[in-house]
TORGU-799689 format. One record per atom (N, C-alpha, C, O): residue in one letter; y, x, z. Coordinates in pm, whole numbers, padded with zeros to 5 digits, always signed. Last residue first. Layout:
aYXZ
...
END
This chain:
k-02367+01035-02024
k-02382+01141-02176
k-02525+01126-02208
k-02573+01183-02306
l-02182+00706-01878
l-02324+00850-01890
l-02316+00985-02036
l-02236+00982-02130
k-01874+00737-01772
k-01955+00700-01908
k-02073+00811-01896
k-02072+00935-01899
i-01615+00649-01657
i-01671+00734-01573
i-01749+00683-01696
i-01701+00579-01742
s-01305+00728-01540
s-01278+00625-01618
s-01492+00782-01612
s-01504+00902-01587
w-00992+00590-01275
w-01118+00722-01267
w-01235+00600-01460
w-01237+00479-01485
e-00697+00615-01120
e-00822+00529-01250
e-00920+00609-01324
e-00904+00679-01424
f-00574+00671-00882
f-00578+00742-00984
f-00700+00620-01061
f-00780+00556-00992
d-00219+00632-00692
d-00385+00554-00713
d-00427+00660-00892
d-00349+00699-00979
m-00136+00754-00391
m-00168+00766-00522
m-00284+00678-00520
m-00377+00649-00445
e+00162+00762-00191
e+00006+00696-00187
e+00028+00720-00347
e+00131+00714-00414
s+00287+00963+00109
s+00246+00928-00028
s+00123+00823-00055
s+00026+00800+00017
v+00360+00944+00371
v+00457+00988+00292
v+00458+00970+00158
v+00558+00961+00087
q+00336+00732+00715
q+00294+00740+00566
q+00420+00840+00404
q+00526+00797+00359
d+00297+00978+01010
d+00392+00842+00947
d+00358+00905+00788
d+00351+01019+00742
g+00116+01071+01145
g+00053+01028+01122
g+00177+00834+01024
g+00165+00714+01000
k+00318+01343+01220
k+00326+01182+01332
k+00212+01098+01313
k+00174+01038+01414
e+00237+01518+00995
e+00182+01431+01152
e+00161+01338+01267
e+00078+01290+01345
d+00163+01185+00726
d+00139+01363+00848
d+00196+01380+00954
d+00218+01283+01027
t-00056+01158+00488
t+00030+01123+00596
t+00012+01254+00660
t-00064+01351+00665
g-00111+00940+00159
g-00080+01068+00248
g+00029+01110+00328
g+00148+01115+00298
v-00439+00790+00023
v-00327+00810+00119
v-00265+00964+00133
v-00327+01071+00124
s-00528+00731-00275
s-00535+00824-00115
s-00388+00826-00096
s-00283+00848-00156
k-00776+00452-00442
k-00637+00507-00387
k-00609+00567-00243
k-00636+00514-00135
m-00890+00434-00716
m-00934+00427-00603
m-00781+00506-00580
m-00709+00576-00651
w-01035+00210-01005
w-00903+00241-00936
w-00924+00300-00816
w-01000+00224-00757
f-01287+00250-01301
f-01210+00219-01177
f-01116+00316-01086
f-01112+00439-01084
t-01448+00209-01553
t-01324+00206-01491
t-01314+00172-01406
t-01327+00051-01391
q-01710+00326-01773
q-01687+00203-01665
q-01572+00291-01624
q-01573+00413-01643
g-01928+00293-02078
g-01806+00374-01970
g-01806+00296-01907
g-01869+00192-01927
e-02247+00113-02128
e-02125+00115-02083
e-02025+00198-01981
e-02024+00189-01858
g-02469+00089-01969
g-02505+00178-02065
g-02368+00187-02169
g-02374+00254-02272
t-02531-00074-01762
t-02501-00172-01905
t-02561-00030-02025
t-02644-00034-02116
s-02761+00085-01560
s-02793-00046-01621
s-02745-00177-01757
s-02802-00271-01813
i-02532+00311-01597
i-02593+00322-01596
i-02712+00191-01667
i-02746+00190-01785
a-02282+00157-01483
a-02339+00209-01606
a-02454+00247-01642
a-02483+00202-01753
r-02383+00048-01261
r-02274-00085-01369
r-02290+00035-01556
r-02301+00005-01675
q-02321+00269-01121
q-02546+00118-01083
q-02435+00088-01246
q-02473+00159-01340
i-02092+00364-01122
i-02271+00399-01198
i-02379+00376-01196
i-02487+00419-01237
a-01988+00134-00986
a-01938+00152-01065
a-02048+00225-01191
a-02080+00179-01300
q-02130+00172-00705
q-02114-00008-00811
q-02103+00078-00943
q-02206+00092-01009
a-02033+00364-00687
a-02152+00376-00648
a-02219+00253-00763
a-02306+00249-00851
i-01781+00368-00658
i-01737+00458-00727
i-01929+00447-00792
i-01965+00498-00898
l-01705+00206-00471
l-01634+00153-00568
l-01738+00275-00638
l-01801+00197-00710
d-01784+00396-00225
d-01870+00229-00286
d-01832+00156-00418
d-01901+00069-00470
g-01539+00516-00186
g-01653+00579-00176
g-01824+00478-00265
g-01922+00509-00333
e-01277+00506-00024
e-01299+00445-00142
e-01482+00509-00184
e-01442+00593-00265
s-01072+00630+00109
s-01189+00601+00156
s-01299+00484+00078
s-01376+00402+00128
c-00857+00932+00088
c-00958+00816+00047
c-01105+00776+00032
c-01204+00830-00016
t-00632+01139+00196
t-00782+01031+00266
t-00805+00938+00165
t-00738+00837+00186
f-00489+01406+00299
f-00448+01324+00222
f-00611+01234+00193
f-00705+01310+00168
i-00193+01529+00528
i-00334+01534+00532
i-00367+01393+00431
i-00306+01289+00453
i+00026+01748+00560
i-00038+01665+00466
i-00153+01651+00502
i-00227+01749+00514
r+00195+01925+00756
r+00085+01984+00737
r+00065+01824+00674
r+00099+01748+00766
g+00538+01952+00626
g+00424+02069+00707
g+00273+02025+00710
g+00208+02111+00650
k+00651+01676+00489
k+00708+01822+00549
k+00549+01859+00613
k+00464+01773+00637
a+00811+01507+00228
a+00659+01617+00257
a+00658+01715+00360
a+00664+01834+00329
k+00986+01241+00258
k+00964+01415+00228
k+00815+01442+00298
k+00747+01399+00391
k+00851+00873+00157
k+00886+00985+00274
k+00876+01130+00280
k+00762+01170+00307
t+00722+00786+00031
t+00787+00714+00099
t+00873+00813+00152
t+00987+00782+00188
f+00574+00762-00332
f+00704+00867-00223
f+00753+00779-00070
f+00840+00695-00092
s+00322+00661-00550
s+00478+00620-00460
s+00543+00703-00341
s+00532+00639-00237
a+00205+00706-00815
a+00244+00710-00746
a+00359+00662-00655
a+00471+00630-00694
k-00152+00691-01069
k+00011+00644-00977
k+00044+00681-00884
k-00050+00712-00811
n-00299+00722-01361
n-00254+00776-01151
n-00081+00689-01196
n+00011+00658-01271
n-00601+00689-01557
n-00447+00668-01555
n-00393+00722-01370
n-00474+00749-01281
a-00792+00848-01604
a-00754+00813-01760
a-00618+00764-01685
a-00515+00795-01745
v-00989+01132-01520
v-00894+01066-01480
v-00820+01032-01659
v-00801+01099-01761
l-01346+01192-01567
l-01214+01199-01701
l-01103+01041-01576
l-01128+00922-01560
m-01719+01232-01610
m-01583+01165-01546
m-01395+01213-01619
m-01372+01266-01728
s-02048+01146-01719
s-01908+01238-01779
s-01861+01149-01674
s-01910+01042-01640
v-02333+01251-01571
v-02240+01165-01583
v-02099+01118-01647
v-02051+01023-01584
n-02738+01238-01508
n-02584+01315-01572
n-02451+01185-01669
n-02459+01100-01757
k-02793+01117-01241
k-02764+01117-01339
k-02681+01208-01433
k-02563+01236-01414
g-02860+01110-00972
g-02906+01219-01064
g-02879+01204-01234
g-02935+01266-01324
s-02659+01006-00758
s-02737+00922-00884
s-02845+00998-00968
s-02919+00927-01036
k-02551+01176-00662
k-02657+01096-00560
k-02721+01050-00659
k-02844+01051-00656
k-02340+01255-00856
k-02491+01355-00826
k-02543+01334-00748
k-02610+01427-00705
i-02199+01104-00823
i-02261+01099-00956
i-02453+01206-00926
i-02573+01215-00953
q-02104+01129-00581
q-02148+01004-00596
q-02248+01022-00713
q-02360+00970-00711
y-01942+01355-00576
y-02045+01315-00494
y-02156+01216-00536
y-02277+01232-00521
m-01736+01351-00791
m-01855+01415-00822
m-01974+01360-00699
m-02087+01327-00737
v-01599+01131-00635
v-01689+01013-00793
v-01811+01136-00791
v-01930+01106-00790
l-01507+01248-00460
l-01604+01159-00396
l-01680+01111-00543
l-01794+01066-00552
a-01341+01448-00525
a-01498+01533-00486
a-01611+01363-00472
a-01734+01356-00474
g-01178+01281-00691
g-01212+01299-00749
g-01357+01348-00686
g-01464+01321-00741
t-01015+01166-00474
t-01139+01080-00528
t-01180+01159-00567
t-01278+01178-00496
t-00927+01422-00340
t-00992+01377-00297
t-01092+01238-00340
t-01196+01203-00284
l-00810+01516-00621
l-00890+01627-00503
l-00961+01506-00372
l-01067+01544-00323
e-00563+01338-00634
e-00668+01305-00656
e-00834+01444-00620
e-00951+01407-00602
a-00410+01487-00320
a-00473+01326-00301
a-00601+01336-00465
a-00721+01342-00434
a-00375+01691-00428
a-00462+01732-00273
a-00554+01539-00347
a-00662+01498-00388
m-00156+01681-00617
m-00388+01727-00666
m-00440+01751-00526
m-00539+01822-00508
a+00000+01489-00570
a-00043+01507-00697
a-00183+01543-00712
a-00280+01492-00770
q+00093+01743-00370
q+00059+01629-00294
q-00063+01542-00439
q-00184+01534-00418
v+00165+01866-00618
v+00147+01901-00534
v+00042+01846-00406
v-00059+01901-00363
a+00387+01764-00671
a+00245+01766-00783
a+00114+01815-00696
a-00006+01798-00718
f+00605+01732-00543
f+00487+01601-00562
f+00340+01620-00665
f+00249+01550-00708
y+00633+01988-00285
y+00625+01928-00492
y+00586+01827-00459
y+00530+01812-00351
m+00776+01931-00021
m+00669+01959-00063
m+00673+01914-00191
m+00716+01801-00213
s+01057+02020+00078
s+00924+01965+00093
s+00843+01941-00035
s+00892+01939-00148
n+01331+02055+00002
n+01344+02083+00123
n+01201+02013+00149
n+01206+01937+00246
f+01438+02035-00300
f+01498+01851-00199
f+01409+01991-00038
f+01499+01990+00045
p+01357+02130-00419
p+01483+02184-00431
p+01487+02140-00289
p+01531+02199-00190
n+00966+02202-00289
n+01059+02153-00438
n+01159+02185-00316
n+01135+02225-00203
q+00706+02448-00222
q+00765+02289-00260
q+00881+02352-00346
q+00900+02451-00416
n+00481+02595-00167
n+00464+02466-00289
n+00545+02378-00274
n+00521+02258-00293
f+00567+02818-00125
f+00448+02799-00271
f+00448+02670-00333
f+00432+02629-00448
w+00650+02748+00077
w+00771+02880+00030
w+00693+02842-00082
w+00773+02827-00174
r+00509+02446+00184
r+00532+02619+00258
r+00655+02664+00117
r+00739+02581+00082
y+00305+02246+00360
y+00437+02273+00338
y+00438+02394+00338
y+00395+02465+00428
k-00068+02260+00329
k+00077+02239+00450
k+00191+02299+00350
k+00166+02390+00272
v-00273+01949+00318
v-00254+02012+00263
v-00054+02100+00365
v+00034+02039+00427
s-00652+01827+00241
s-00543+01887+00358
s-00462+01977+00299
s-00509+02072+00237
a-00823+01532+00233
a-00830+01656+00210
a-00705+01764+00280
a-00690+01748+00401
v-01102+01362+00239
v-01022+01428+00356
v-00972+01542+00299
v-01038+01645+00298
c-01356+01103+00222
c-01252+01189+00178
c-01160+01297+00193
c-01148+01324+00073
k-01618+00888+00240
k-01448+00900+00278
k-01508+01081+00189
k-01606+01135+00139
q-01844+00798+00105
q-01781+00672+00156
q-01634+00760+00121
q-01557+00734+00028
t-02052+01026+00186
t-02047+00914+00057
t-01937+00824+00050
t-01952+00754-00050
s-01743+01329+00262
s-01958+01186+00346
s-01948+01122+00204
s-01862+01151+00121
i-01584+01502+00382
i-01665+01432+00265
i-01818+01350+00314
i-01927+01335+00370
e-01359+01716+00537
e-01415+01630+00525
e-01467+01552+00430
e-01372+01513+00362
k-01134+01919+00412
k-01150+01890+00526
k-01327+01790+00600
k-01381+01821+00706
v-01031+02146+00166
v-01130+01966+00149
v-01109+01983+00304
v-01052+02090+00325
r-00689+02190+00090
r-00860+02266+00121
r-00877+02098+00143
r-00809+01996+00142
v-00413+02338-00130
v-00510+02215-00105
v-00670+02219+00006
v-00764+02274-00052
g-00249+02575-00149
g-00319+02582-00038
g-00444+02418+00064
g-00498+02393+00172
c-00192+02627-00393
c-00119+02602-00291
c-00152+02527-00210
c-00098+02419-00188
w-00448+02838-00462
w-00374+02902-00401
w-00168+02811-00284
w-00088+02855-00201
f-00649+02524-00490
f-00649+02666-00429
f-00517+02677-00337
f-00475+02617-00238
a-00508+02416-00761
a-00488+02407-00618
a-00526+02473-00545
a-00428+02521-00487
s-00475+02663-00892
s-00314+02618-00926
s-00324+02538-00748
s-00246+02553-00654
p-00765+02644-00980
p-00687+02770-00895
p-00641+02766-00856
p-00652+02827-00750
l-01038+02550-00952
l-00874+02466-00992
l-00794+02578-00918
l-00774+02579-00796
k-01235+02684-01021
k-01236+02644-01103
k-01122+02494-01094
k-01113+02393-01165
f-01227+02851-00799
f-01258+03010-00953
f-01250+02837-01004
f-01288+02874-01115
f-01128+02738-00579
f-01111+02890-00572
f-01119+02908-00746
f-01033+02968-00810
l-01276+02471-00608
l-01119+02476-00610
l-01076+02636-00627
l-00977+02652-00698
f-01532+02606-00432
f-01534+02539-00626
f-01349+02505-00710
f-01318+02515-00829
t-01465+02645-00194
t-01553+02754-00302
t-01490+02711-00477
t-01438+02762-00577
n-01380+02411-00210
n-01267+02443-00174
n-01353+02626-00211
n-01280+02716-00254
l-01701+02286-00134
l-01570+02221-00184
l-01441+02311-00255
l-01407+02270-00366
k-01811+02466+00053
k-01877+02462-00097
k-01759+02344-00194
k-01756+02342-00317
l-01698+02405+00241
l-01706+02456+00196
l-01747+02546+00066
l-01717+02652+00012
p-01690+02062+00271
p-01614+02152+00247
p-01624+02261+00207
p-01554+02269+00106
s-02013+01975+00042
s-01966+02042+00178
s-01806+02112+00167
s-01784+02197+00081
f-02251+01963-00091
f-02177+01923-00109
f-02087+01879+00069
f-02101+01795+00158
e-02426+02093-00341
e-02428+02048-00214
e-02291+02015-00176
e-02208+02057-00257
m-02462+02118-00640
m-02411+02177-00585
m-02384+02088-00383
m-02279+02027-00360
END
């Protein structure tokens, strides 16, 4: 798969339809950074007039996972990937359009190289930060990814 926002959003539709229908969309991807967006609306609300935490988690995980997929493809190796753990903190109600950004692509390349050279599985944490239209942080999510050669 080519890594572009259009290809990743098509992937969402077929492989992660709940994220797609909640409005999660990739806006930008490179080897170092992935940006996803989701807008607060009736379909993804919670009873407290803000975005449901799981919708935020889907968008945040996508920014980290897309980078992992990108680096795996770039390596040319057959590597499996799995979320092992996650942590989240919410600092403000998520209303309007929320942008999630992960800029830790370098962590993945290093972990893949270690997995290739040692033949052992590797784990690493990646952070995605969600900000609202004013630039205020609404949430921060960390995902521990596990990778290993197949």
